[in-house]
C-alpha positions, 0 to 999 in steps of 0.5 A: 743701085741701077736705074733698071732696079729702081724702075722695077721697084717703082712698078712693083710698089705701084701695082703691089702685085708681082704678076701685074708689075711683070706684065707692065714691064714686059718681063717674066715674073721670076727675074723681077722677083730676083731683082727686087730680092737682090735690091733688098739684100744690098740695102739690108732691109725689107722693102716689100711684105709678101703674104698670102693676102698680097704685097704691101710696102714697108716703111723703108719701101715707102721711102725708097718709092719716093726717092726712086721716083725723084731719081728716075725723074731726074734721069729722064730730065737730064736726058730730055735737057741734053737732047734739047741742048744738042738741038740748040747747038745745031741752030734750033734753040727753044725754051719750053714754057708750061702754064695751066690752061685757062690761067694767066692768059693775059700775063702769058701773052704779055710775057711772050711779047716782051721776051720776043722783043729781047735781043737773042730771043729764041723760040718759046714752045708753050705747053698748056696743061691741067692743074698741077701738071706744070710742076711735073713737067718741070721735074721730069725735064719736059719743061724748062720754065713754068708759071705756077700759082701759090698756094695751089702749086708746089714750088719746093725745089725750084727757083722762083720769082713772084710776078702777080698777086690777086684776089679770087672770084666765084664763077656762077651761072648768070641766072643764079640768085647769088650772081647779083651780089656785090661780093660773097663769102667763101663759105657761101660758095663752098656750101652751095648744094645746087652748085657744087665745086668741081673735083680736079684729078690727083697726080695719079689721075684719080679724083677726090670723093665729093658731090661735084662733077669731075673736071679735067680742063677749063673748057669743061668747067665753064660749060658745066657752070653754064649748065648750072651743074657747078660753080668755081672759085678762081683767081680774078684773072681767070674771069677775063673773057667769060663766056655768055651766061656766066658771072664773076662775083668777088670773094674777098675772104678767099686766099690770095693767089700769087703767080710765080715763074719757076725753073730748076735751080741747076738751070744754066740756060741763058734763054731761061734766064732772059725769059725770067728777066722779061717776066720780072720786068713786067 
């Protein structure tokens, strides 16, 4: 299979409409249809069901969609890492570190300082992103290493080292009656009718159903809490430097959160290895 064919198939599978897929790819519909039909002939199976009601994925098509996305990510990752290796060879080496905005701020600062003190340290480009985006950046080669948080982030397929485990706290408006409690149960926080939990986006950009406000970053979240429109349960370190008008209350029965440093298992970067060593030494 060619990467062109896989890319065509992924777009059709996402759109479930040959006309829209052709428009998105910038090609005519007939050659797109022929390419998909040729792919199905070579694989010996139907990937898409066509009917008057539209296009749907078959079971085999769903498998290929998952595998094709992974394959295309791997190709893009190889291209990006090769370019960075070429740049490093010209005397401009750098490591790209992805971290969730608003999380692990103190740990990240200590890690950067510790690594900078290492002999032969290279520049570290920090990419601050939304929840779950660190994993995608690692998969597609836009990042060389990332700080992830179990159980929220998927660490499958990466090499990891545990760095820090902590409890969680509820972030509430300081004026809320529960803000003076010494601790709260998780059920008390998740069932607050006047302060719903926020809704973070799925990887495809859509939001889950629910009463809480749609939130894309930490700044939005803290402002909504201060306005009395939401609450949140976050790792203890996320309560560092809270803005005025917010209070953190421990939630002992909430799952503990472990921060890990993660990197692709095939990485041979000495800079990544040194950064990981600096993280584990902390």
